[in-house]
C-alpha positions as CSV (number, residue, x, y, z in Angstrom):
1,X,120.1,82.4,108.0
2,X,118.2,85.5,107.1
3,X,114.6,85.7,108.3
4,X,112.1,88.4,107.3
5,X,109.3,89.0,109.8
6,X,106.1,90.8,108.7
7,X,104.3,92.3,111.7
8,X,100.5,92.9,111.9
9,X,101.3,96.6,112.2
10,X,102.8,96.6,108.7
11,X,106.4,96.9,109.9
12,X,109.0,94.4,108.4
13,X,112.2,93.4,110.1
14,X,115.1,91.3,108.8
15,X,116.9,89.1,111.4
16,X,120.1,87.2,110.9
17,X,119.7,84.1,113.0
18,X,122.0,81.1,113.7
19,X,120.6,77.8,112.4
20,X,120.9,76.3,115.8
21,X,118.3,78.7,117.3
22,X,114.9,77.1,118.1
23,X,111.9,78.3,116.2
24,X,109.9,79.0,119.4
25,X,112.9,81.0,120.8
26,X,113.1,83.0,117.6
27,X,109.3,83.6,117.5
28,X,109.3,84.9,121.1
29,X,112.3,87.2,120.4
30,X,110.7,88.6,117.2
31,X,107.5,89.2,119.1
32,X,109.3,91.2,121.8
33,X,111.0,93.3,119.2
34,X,108.0,94.3,117.0
35,X,104.7,93.0,118.5
36,X,102.2,90.6,116.9
37,X,103.6,88.6,113.9
38,X,101.7,88.3,110.6
39,X,104.1,86.0,108.8
40,X,107.7,84.9,108.7
41,X,109.8,84.4,105.5
42,X,112.8,82.1,105.7
43,X,115.6,82.6,103.1
44,X,118.1,79.8,102.8
45,X,121.5,80.6,101.2
46,X,121.9,79.2,97.7
47,X,124.6,76.6,97.2
48,X,126.6,76.8,94.0
49,X,125.0,73.7,92.5
50,X,121.4,74.7,92.9
51,X,119.3,76.0,90.0
52,X,117.1,79.0,90.4
53,X,114.0,76.8,90.4
54,X,115.3,74.8,93.4
55,X,116.2,77.9,95.2
56,X,112.6,79.2,94.8
57,X,111.2,76.0,96.2
58,X,113.2,76.5,99.4
59,X,111.9,80.0,100.1
60,X,108.4,80.5,101.4
61,X,106.1,82.4,103.7
62,X,104.9,80.5,106.8
63,X,102.1,81.6,109.0
64,X,102.6,81.1,112.8
65,X,99.7,80.6,115.1
66,X,99.1,83.5,117.6
67,X,99.1,81.1,120.5
68,X,100.4,77.6,121.1
C-alpha cells in the first residue's frame, strides 16, 4: 500500500508499506524518518470492478494525534 506522509516542516514522503504493518509501527517509523507528522494519506489500489467514485471514497487524509 502507498502512504503519503505530510510533515510539519512541509516535506512530503511516499512510503510503500505492507498491509500487515501496524499503524503505530508505521507512524513511529515515519516520524523517525522525517520528524513531526502533519497528516497521512492512504492510497488503496483500485480493483478492476470499482468505479472512480468508489475509489475516491477510499482515499483520504487522516490526522494523527501528536501523542497517544
